[in-house]
Every structure is written in C-alpha cells, then in structure tokens.
C-alpha positions in Angstrom: 31.6 22.2 -6.6 28.1 21.8 -5.5 26.5 18.4 -6.0 23.2 18.7 -8.0 20.2 17.2 -6.2 18.7 14.2 -8.0 15.0 14.6 -8.6 12.7 11.7 -7.7 10.7 10.0 -10.5 7.6 11.5 -8.8 8.9 15.0 -9.0 10.0 14.7 -12.7 6.6 13.3 -13.7 4.9 16.1 -11.8 7.1 18.7 -13.7 6.3 17.1 -17.0 2.5 17.0 -16.4 2.6 20.6 -15.0 4.2 21.8 -18.1 1.7 20.0 -20.5 -1.3 21.2 -18.5 0.0 24.9 -18.6 0.6 24.7 -22.4 -2.8 23.1 -22.9 -4.6 25.8 -20.9 -2.7 28.6 -22.8 -3.4 27.0 -26.2 -7.2 26.5 -25.4 -7.3 30.1 -23.9 -8.7 28.7 -20.6 -7.6 31.9 -19.0 -9.6 31.3 -15.7 -8.1 27.9 -15.4 -4.7 29.2 -16.0 -5.0 31.7 -13.1 -6.5 29.0 -11.0 -3.3 26.9 -11.8 -1.2 29.8 -10.3 -3.3 29.9 -7.2 -3.2 26.2 -6.7 0.6 26.3 -7.0 0.7 28.8 -4.2 -1.3 26.7 -1.8 -0.5 23.2 -2.6 3.2 23.0 -1.6 3.4 19.7 0.3 3.2 16.2 -0.8 0.5 13.6 -1.0 0.0 10.8 1.5 2.6 8.7 -0.1 5.2 11.4 1.0 6.8 11.4 -2.4 4.2 12.9 -5.0 3.7 16.7 -5.0 0.4 17.6 -3.6 -0.6 19.7 -6.7 -0.2 16.6 -8.8 -3.6 15.4 -7.6 -5.4 18.5 -9.1 -3.4 18.2 -12.4 -4.4 14.5 -12.7 -8.1 15.5 -12.2 -7.5 18.0 -15.1 -6.2 15.4 -17.3 -9.1 13.1 -16.6 -11.6 15.9 -17.6 -9.6 16.8 -20.7 -9.9 13.2 -21.9 -13.7 13.0 -21.5 -16.2 13.7 -24.3 -19.1 15.9 -24.1 -18.1 18.2 -21.1 -20.2 21.2 -21.3 -17.7 23.8 -19.9 -14.3 22.4 -20.0 -12.5 25.8 -19.0 -14.8 26.1 -15.8 -14.4 22.3 -14.9 -10.6 22.7 -15.2 -10.6 25.8 -12.9 -12.8 24.1 -10.4 -10.7 21.0 -10.3 -7.6 23.2 -9.6 -9.4 25.0 -6.9 -11.6 22.3 -5.4 -9.6 21.9 -2.3 -8.5 25.6 -1.9 -11.6 26.7 -0.1 -12.0 23.5 2.0 -8.4 23.0 3.1 -6.9 26.5 3.0 -8.0 29.9 4.3 -7.5 31.6 0.9 -9.7 34.8 0.6 -12.7 34.3 -1.5 -12.6 37.9 -2.7 -9.2 37.3 -4.3 -10.5 34.1 -5.9 -13.5 35.9 -7.4 -11.2 38.6 -8.8 -9.0 35.9 -10.3 -11.4 33.4 -11.7 -14.8 34.8 -11.5 -17.9 34.3 -9.3 -19.3 31.1 -11.1 -16.0 29.3 -10.7 -15.7 30.2 -6.9 -19.4 29.3 -6.3 -18.8 25.8 -7.9 -15.6 25.4 -5.9 -17.5 26.4 -2.7 -20.1 23.7 -3.6 -17.3 21.2 -3.8 -16.5 21.8 -0.1 -18.2 18.7 1.5 -18.9 20.7 4.7 -21.6 22.6 2.8 -23.6 19.4 2.1 -24.5 20.5 -1.4 -26.0 17.9 -3.9 -23.4 18.1 -6.7 -25.7 16.3 -9.2 -27.5 19.8 -9.6 -24.3 21.3 -11.0 -23.0 20.3 -14.4 -19.5 21.5 -13.5 -19.2 20.1 -9.9 -20.6 16.7 -10.8 -17.9 16.2 -13.5 -15.1 17.4 -11.2 -16.2 15.3 -8.3 -16.3 12.1 -10.5 -12.9 12.9 -11.8 -11.6 13.7 -8.3 -12.7 10.2 -7.2 -11.0 8.6 -10.2 -7.8 9.9 -9.1 -8.2 8.9 -5.5 -9.1 5.5 -6.3 -6.1 5.2 -8.8 -3.7 6.1 -6.0 -5.2 4.3 -3.0 -3.1 1.1 -3.1 -0.1 1.2 -0.6 -1.4 4.6 0.6 -4.7 3.7 2.5 -5.0 0.7 4.8 -7.6 -1.9 3.7 -10.3 -0.6 6.1 -10.0 3.0 4.4 -10.0 1.5 1.0 -13.1 -0.5 1.7 -14.8 2.7 3.2 -13.9 4.7 0.1 -15.1 2.1 -2.3 -18.3 1.9 -0.4 -18.8 5.6 -0.4 -17.9 5.8 -4.3 -20.6 3.0 -4.9 -23.3 4.5 -2.7 -22.8 8.2 -3.3 -20.6 9.1 -6.2 -21.9 6.9 -8.9 -25.5 7.4 -8.1 -24.9 11.3 -8.0 -23.5 11.1 -11.6 -26.4 9.0 -12.7 -28.7 11.6 -11.4 -26.6 14.5 -13.0 -26.7 12.6 -16.5 -30.4 12.9 -16.4 -30.3 16.6 -15.5 -27.6 17.2 -18.0 -28.1 14.8 -20.9 -25.6 16.7 -23.1 -22.9 15.4 -20.8 -24.0 11.8 -20.8 -20.9 10.7 -22.6 -18.6 12.3 -20.1 -20.7 10.8 -17.1 -20.6 7.5 -18.8 -16.9 7.6 -19.3 -16.2 8.6 -15.7 -18.5 5.8 -14.4 -16.8 3.2 -16.6 -13.4 4.3 -15.3 -14.5 4.4 -11.8 -16.1 1.0 -11.9 -12.9 -0.5 -13.4 -10.7 1.1 -10.8 -13.0 0.1 -8.0 -12.7 -3.5 -9.2 -9.0 -3.3 -9.3 -8.9 -2.0 -5.8 -11.4 -4.8 -4.6 -9.2 -7.4 -6.1 -6.2 -5.9 -4.4 -8.0 -5.9 -1.0 -9.0 -9.5 -1.6 -5.4 -10.6 -2.5 -4.0 -8.5 0.3 -6.4 -10.0 2.9 -5.7 -13.6 1.6 -1.9 -12.9 1.7 -2.2 -11.5 5.2 -4.2 -14.7 6.2 -1.5 -16.9 4.7 1.3 -14.9 6.4 -0.7 -15.1 9.7 -1.0 -18.8 9.3 2.6 -19.3 8.4 3.6 -17.2 11.4 1.4 -19.5 13.6 3.3 -22.4 12.1 6.6 -20.9 13.0 5.6 -20.1 16.4 4.4 -23.7 17.0 7.7 -24.9 15.5 9.6 -22.7 17.9 7.5 -23.8 20.8 8.1 -27.4 19.8 11.8 -26.9 19.5 11.9 -25.1 22.9 10.0 -28.1 24.4 12.5 -30.5 22.8 15.3 -28.4 24.2 13.9 -28.6 27.6 13.7 -32.4 27.4 17.1 -32.5 26.1 18.2 -30.4 29.1 16.2 -32.6 31.5 17.8 -35.7 29.9 21.3 -34.2 30.3 20.6 -33.3 34.0 19.1 -36.8 34.6 22.2 -38.3 33.0 24.4 -36.2 35.3 22.4 -37.1 38.4 22.5 -40.8 37.5 26.3 -40.5 36.9 26.8 -38.8 40.3 24.6 -41.5 41.9 26.5 -44.3 40.2 29.8 -42.6 41.3 28.7 -42.5 44.8 27.4 -46.0 44.9 30.9 -47.0 43.4 32.7 -45.2 45.9 30.6 -46.5 48.7 31.0 -50.0 47.6 34.9 -49.6 47.2 35.0 -48.2 50.5 32.9 -50.9 52.0 35.1 -53.5 50.1 38.3 -51.8 51.4 36.9 -52.0 55.0 35.8 -55.7 54.5 39.1 -56.4 53.0 41.1 -54.8 55.8 39.1 -56.7 58.3 39.5 -60.0 56.4 43.2 -59.4 56.2 43.4 -58.7 59.8 41.5 -61.8 60.8 43.8 -63.9 58.4 46.9 -62.4 59.9 45.8 -63.1 63.5 44.9 -66.8 62.6 48.3 -67.1 60.9 50.0 -65.7 64.0 47.8 -67.9 66.1 48.9 -71.1 64.3 52.4 -70.2 64.1 53.0 -68.8 67.6 50.2 -69.8 70.0 49.3 -73.3 68.9 52.9 -74.7 69.3 53.3 -73.1 72.7 49.8 -72.1 74.1 51.0 -69.7 76.9 51.1 -66.1 77.9 54.4 -65.6 76.4 53.3 -66.7 73.0 50.3 -64.5 73.3 52.5 -61.7 74.3 54.5 -62.1 71.2 51.4 -62.1 69.0 50.1 -58.8 70.8 53.6 -57.2 70.2 53.3 -58.0 66.6 49.9 -56.7 66.3 50.9 -53.5 68.1 53.8 -52.8 65.8 52.1 -54.0 62.5 48.5 -53.2 63.0 48.6 -50.4 65.4 47.0 -52.2 68.1 46.9 -50.0 71.4 49.7 -51.1 73.9 47.2 -51.1 76.6 46.0 -54.5 75.3 49.2 -56.0 76.9 47.7 -55.5 80.3 45.1 -58.0 79.5 47.6 -60.7 79.8 47.9 -59.9 83.5 44.3 -61.2 84.0 44.4 -64.8 84.9 40.7 -65.2 84.0 41.1 -63.8 80.5 40.3 -66.0 77.6 43.2 -64.9 75.4 41.8 -66.8 72.3 38.5 -65.0 72.6 40.3 -61.7 73.0 42.3 -62.4 69.7 39.1 -63.1 68.0 37.6 -59.8 69.2 40.7 -57.9 68.0 40.3 -59.4 64.7 36.7 -58.4 64.3 
C-alpha cells in the first residue's frame, strides 16, 4: 500500500487560495485574468525564497490585496497584470501568445512592470496599483527570508520610490485615491513592522555577540587558571623530587658519616682493649687482623708492621679516617 504524501501547511494554504481566486475570477467574469492565471500556473512552478511556499502564491496574494482595495478603476485588468507581472521579466514567454490570451492592453501593462524598461509606473492606473500591491506582499514576507541589509535596502527603496510613485499616481487618477490610500497605509504599517524587527534582531545580535565575548573571556580565564594549576602541579612535582634527592643525599651522607664513626669507635675500642695493655707489634698485628676480617681492610696493611720506623698508632688513626 502506497503511503500518501503529507502536504505542507504552505501547500495546503496555496491550494485553498488558488481555488478561492479562481472561483472569484469566474464569478466576476474576469476572463482575461482567468486566462492569465492559467499562464502563470505554467511558468511559476518553483518555490519562493523560503523554499516552502509555491512561487505562484506571490501572484495570488497580490490579487487578493487588489480585490480588498476600494476604488480600483479596472479590477479585471489589474488582476491579470498582477498574475503576469513577472512572466515577461523572468520568463521567455512569447508576447504574441500572451496578447492572444489576455489582450494587448494587459500585455503592455505587464511589459511596463518589467523594471528593465525603466517606465514611470505612476503614469499607468493599472501598473501603479499592481506595483503597490506587489510591494505589500514582498514586505509582508521579508522576515526570515531576507537578511537585515536586504530588508533595509527594500524598506529604503519602498519609501523613496514606491510610496512617492503612488502619491503621484493618485493625483493623475483621483478616482483611485481610496485604493492608493489603502495601499500606502498598508505599506507603511508593514514597513514599520519590518523596521521594528530589524531593530530587535540587531539588538538581539548585539546581545548575543556580547554574551559570546563574555563566554570567550570565561573560557580564556578558565584556560589560564588550568595552566596555573598545571604549573603548580609541575612545581609541586619538581619540589617533591628535589626534596627526595636532598633526603637521599642526606641519608647517604649520614650513612657514610655513621660508618666512619662506627669504624673509628671500633678501632678505638680495639686500641684500648688490645694495644694499650701490651703496646707491641703483636698486639697491633692482632688489631690489623681483626680489621681485615671484620672491616675488609686490605691484608697488605700487615706489611706496615715490618717497618720499624712506622708509627702504628698514627696508622690506626689513618685507617679509621
């Protein structure tokens, strides 16, 4: 069993709005606009910049903005141009086919909408309305789609070009003043909302950046602290090794001094016990033999006793040292 693909909310809303617009055009007998809807459906098959909303939804939104305006001179023509306003500029759709489908006047107005042609849209009652409605939809969907610089540029362009254009058009076509006034009010409100978003986002970004700096400094401080701890640990190890070496040296020195002291004491004891009672070579020989057996004195020391001039007592003291 094939699993049904779940449609996104954007796709469901698009289908709902598409059906509503189509029924509206049929009910009002805007036949040129109905045919324009069919052509627009052929060329706008992709998605808007958010990657989720069908591309044609932009044209449909413009149509609903126009429908909700009061005082539009030629609603059918305005809706047809709204549906086709990107067809000539962005797609190589044959103009002859467009003229056969919607008529020369609609195609001419759509051609005027191509910004490459540099036409003053205030001189056309249809184009001036469609351009205002186009900007309304663009400003409504800028958030989370445009970056802040592009949003600022679009707001500036709308304030310096689109709003003045509609003001000029309202003087040329006073019967559409209500429509221009409605568009201007809607645009100004949305521009303010976008500016508020830019300010909030900018301040949020500044706050986030400052918080990141604080986090970076904390990390640096922690790393410096860890380095100090590592140095302290290393210093403790070096100190411990030094103390150990000093202790071993002292112990070795003490053991050598102790050995020497014990040797001197032993020799003195032997001297008192053996030599003093009978101070002759035989008694010294006995002492030397004990030293040879017990203290590892070399046997050659016995030959010293053959020297009549030897001071044996001095020799014993030398051996003890």
